C-alpha positions as CSV (number, residue, x, y, z in Angstrom):
1,X,18.6,8.7,-14.3
2,X,17.4,11.5,-11.5
3,X,14.5,10.5,-10.1
4,X,13.8,13.2,-7.3
5,X,10.8,15.6,-7.4
6,X,11.1,18.5,-4.9
7,X,8.5,16.8,-2.9
8,X,4.8,15.2,-2.2
9,X,2.9,17.3,-4.0
10,X,4.9,17.0,-7.5
11,X,4.8,13.5,-6.8
12,X,1.3,12.7,-7.1
13,X,0.5,15.9,-9.1
14,X,-0.9,13.7,-12.5
15,X,-3.1,11.2,-9.9
16,X,-6.4,11.7,-11.1
17,X,-9.8,10.7,-9.8
18,X,-11.0,7.3,-9.8
19,X,-7.6,6.1,-9.3
20,X,-6.7,2.8,-8.0
21,X,-3.5,3.3,-5.6
22,X,-1.6,0.9,-3.7
23,X,-0.8,2.4,-0.4
24,X,2.2,0.3,1.4
25,X,2.6,-0.1,5.4
26,X,0.7,-2.6,7.9
27,X,-1.6,-0.9,10.0
28,X,0.3,2.6,11.1
29,X,4.0,1.0,10.0
30,X,5.6,2.3,7.1
31,X,2.6,4.5,5.9
32,X,3.6,7.2,2.7
33,X,2.6,10.3,5.4
34,X,3.6,12.9,3.5
35,X,2.0,11.5,0.3
36,X,-1.3,10.7,1.9
37,X,-1.4,14.6,3.3
38,X,-0.9,15.7,0.1
39,X,-3.7,13.7,-1.8
40,X,-6.2,15.2,0.4
41,X,-4.5,18.9,0.1
42,X,-5.3,17.9,-4.0
43,X,-8.7,16.6,-3.1
44,X,-9.0,13.7,-5.4
45,X,-12.5,12.1,-5.3
46,X,-13.5,8.2,-5.9
47,X,-10.2,6.6,-5.0
48,X,-9.9,2.8,-4.9
49,X,-7.3,2.8,-2.5
50,X,-5.6,-1.3,-2.2
51,X,-3.5,-1.6,1.5
52,X,-3.5,-3.9,4.1
53,X,-5.9,-1.5,6.2
54,X,-7.8,1.8,6.0
55,X,-5.5,3.5,8.9
56,X,-7.3,5.0,11.8
57,X,-10.0,7.7,12.1
58,X,-7.3,10.4,12.2
59,X,-4.4,9.2,10.8
60,X,-3.0,7.5,7.4
61,X,-5.9,6.3,5.0
62,X,-8.5,7.1,7.6
63,X,-7.7,10.8,6.9
64,X,-9.1,10.4,2.9
65,X,-11.8,8.5,4.3
66,X,-13.1,11.5,6.2
67,X,-12.7,13.8,3.3
68,X,-14.6,10.9,1.2
69,X,-12.0,10.9,-1.3
70,X,-12.4,7.2,-1.1
71,X,-14.9,5.1,-3.4
72,X,-13.4,2.0,-2.8
73,X,-11.2,-0.4,-0.3
74,X,-9.5,-3.3,-1.0
75,X,-8.0,-4.5,2.5
76,X,-7.5,-7.3,5.0
77,X,-7.8,-5.7,7.9
78,X,-10.1,-2.7,8.6
79,X,-11.0,-3.2,12.7
80,X,-9.0,-0.2,13.9
81,X,-11.1,2.2,12.1
82,X,-14.9,3.6,13.0
83,X,-15.2,6.0,10.1
84,X,-15.0,3.2,7.6
85,X,-17.2,0.5,9.9
86,X,-19.9,3.6,9.6
87,X,-19.4,4.3,5.8
88,X,-19.5,0.4,5.1
89,X,-22.7,-0.1,7.5
90,X,-24.4,2.6,5.5
91,X,-23.4,1.7,1.8
92,X,-21.3,4.9,1.3
93,X,-18.1,3.0,0.8
94,X,-17.4,-0.2,-1.4
95,X,-15.4,-3.2,0.5
96,X,-13.6,-6.1,-0.9
97,X,-12.4,-7.9,2.2
98,X,-9.4,-10.0,1.1
99,X,-7.2,-12.5,3.2
100,X,-4.4,-11.6,4.1
101,X,-1.5,-13.7,2.2
102,X,-4.1,-13.5,-0.9
103,X,-3.4,-9.6,-0.4
104,X,0.3,-10.1,-0.6
105,X,0.1,-12.6,-3.1
106,X,-1.8,-11.0,-5.8
107,X,0.4,-7.9,-5.0
108,X,3.5,-9.9,-6.0
109,X,1.7,-11.4,-8.9
110,X,1.3,-7.7,-10.3
111,X,5.2,-7.3,-9.4
112,X,6.0,-10.6,-11.4
113,X,4.3,-9.6,-14.3
114,X,1.5,-12.8,-13.4
115,X,-1.8,-12.4,-14.0
116,X,-3.2,-15.0,-11.8
117,X,-2.0,-17.2,-8.8
118,X,-3.6,-19.9,-7.3
119,X,-4.1,-19.5,-3.5
120,X,-5.7,-21.9,-0.7
121,X,-7.5,-19.4,2.0
122,X,-10.8,-18.9,1.4
123,X,-11.7,-22.0,-0.1
124,X,-15.5,-23.2,0.6
125,X,-16.1,-19.6,2.2
126,X,-17.9,-16.5,0.7
127,X,-14.4,-15.4,-0.8
128,X,-14.7,-18.1,-2.9
129,X,-18.2,-16.9,-4.5
130,X,-18.1,-16.7,-8.6
131,X,-14.6,-17.4,-8.5
132,X,-12.6,-20.4,-10.5
133,X,-11.9,-23.7,-8.2
134,X,-9.6,-26.0,-9.6
135,X,-7.9,-29.3,-7.9
136,X,-4.4,-30.0,-7.8
137,X,-3.1,-32.9,-6.1
138,X,-6.5,-33.2,-4.2
139,X,-6.3,-29.8,-2.7
140,X,-8.7,-27.2,-3.8
141,X,-7.3,-24.1,-5.1
142,X,-8.8,-20.3,-5.6
143,X,-8.0,-18.3,-8.9
144,X,-7.3,-14.9,-7.9
145,X,-6.1,-12.5,-10.5
146,X,-3.1,-9.8,-9.7
147,X,-4.1,-6.3,-8.8
148,X,-3.9,-3.5,-11.6
149,X,-2.9,-0.5,-9.9
150,X,-2.8,3.3,-11.6
151,X,0.7,4.3,-8.8
152,X,2.0,2.8,-6.1
153,X,2.9,4.5,-3.2
154,X,5.3,3.6,-1.0
155,X,7.6,4.7,2.3
156,X,11.2,3.5,2.6
157,X,13.7,4.5,5.2
158,X,16.2,5.6,2.9
159,X,16.7,5.9,-1.1
160,X,19.1,7.2,-3.6
161,X,18.5,10.0,-6.6
162,X,18.2,6.3,-8.6
163,X,15.5,5.4,-6.7
164,X,17.2,2.1,-5.0
165,X,15.2,1.7,-1.7
166,X,16.3,0.2,1.5
167,X,13.6,-0.4,4.0
168,X,14.1,-0.6,7.7
169,X,12.6,-3.8,9.7
170,X,8.9,-4.7,9.4
171,X,8.4,-1.8,7.4
172,X,9.0,-3.8,4.8
173,X,5.8,-5.1,5.3
174,X,3.6,-4.2,1.9
175,X,5.7,-1.6,0.9
176,X,8.2,-4.3,-0.7
177,X,5.8,-5.8,-3.2
178,X,3.8,-2.5,-3.9
179,X,6.9,-0.7,-5.1
180,X,7.6,-3.4,-7.9
181,X,3.5,-3.7,-8.7
182,X,2.1,-0.3,-9.9
183,X,2.5,1.2,-13.2
184,X,3.9,4.5,-11.7
185,X,6.0,4.0,-8.1
186,X,6.3,6.5,-5.9
187,X,8.8,6.4,-3.1
188,X,9.3,8.8,0.1
189,X,12.2,8.5,2.1
190,X,13.5,9.4,5.3
191,X,16.9,10.0,4.2
192,X,17.4,10.7,0.6
193,X,21.2,10.0,-0.8
194,X,23.4,10.4,-4.5
195,X,23.0,7.4,-6.4
196,X,26.3,5.2,-5.3
197,X,26.5,5.5,-1.5
198,X,23.6,2.7,-0.6
199,X,25.5,-0.7,-0.7
200,X,24.0,-2.9,-3.6
201,X,24.3,-5.8,-1.1
202,X,21.7,-3.9,1.5
203,X,19.0,-2.5,-1.6
204,X,15.3,-4.1,-1.0
205,X,13.8,-2.4,-4.3
206,X,15.7,-1.6,-7.5
207,X,15.6,1.8,-8.5
208,X,14.2,0.1,-12.2
209,X,11.2,-0.1,-10.3
210,X,10.7,3.5,-8.9
211,X,9.5,6.6,-11.2
212,X,9.8,9.1,-8.4
213,X,11.1,9.6,-5.1
214,X,11.5,12.6,-2.5
215,X,12.5,13.1,1.0
216,X,9.4,13.6,3.2
217,X,9.5,15.1,6.4
218,X,8.0,15.1,9.6
219,X,7.3,11.7,10.3
220,X,4.8,10.6,13.2
221,X,5.5,7.4,13.0
222,X,1.9,6.8,14.8
223,X,2.0,3.6,17.0
224,X,-1.5,1.8,16.3
225,X,-1.9,0.2,20.4
226,X,0.7,0.9,22.6
227,X,1.0,-2.0,25.1
228,X,3.3,-1.9,28.2
229,X,4.2,-3.8,31.7
230,X,2.7,-2.2,34.5
231,X,5.8,-0.7,37.0
232,X,6.4,-2.8,39.5
């Protein structure tokens, strides 16, 4: 089945106000730049965004925070975004901070069709408030529920017309689990090839999980913080 759409605007055409979105990436690595730009053009509001982080002030999800399109962030790390901090402290933005491993596990649970998982992270802290705790073999665990997202939006290195995806190096990050977890998965890729051209042994996410795919363009691939050694 050919799953190719003409571009990001068509790919996100039915994302409506108050949708729940998973957005792949880690920091600014492997984020769906083209799809985020399309969401800003579309102007959808009241979004709940599940992402490892909220981008930076002028890039990634940070751009949607500036346009007040995000109602709630479910994230692990948010320390690089001053606008995020301002909206959080002023009560404009609802935030659910989740330990990074728990965030990944809840994505994985959704991908595997598991309703919930038991995790050790957060036991005895504020994260445990209101959650079920159970003891297994002398160790306490928290019950954490799988995410329930309307759309997953991911970015891959290569893909084919059937939706099979290959990620490059650390861009696998949250993209792989999220690609398998949403009701509708949208994938943007740097290179789109005909079905059959990808080596089956190299595919990271099978096309059965992907509903729409398009070839992106003009990727900035910004580095969050560049650290280099001083010249000798």
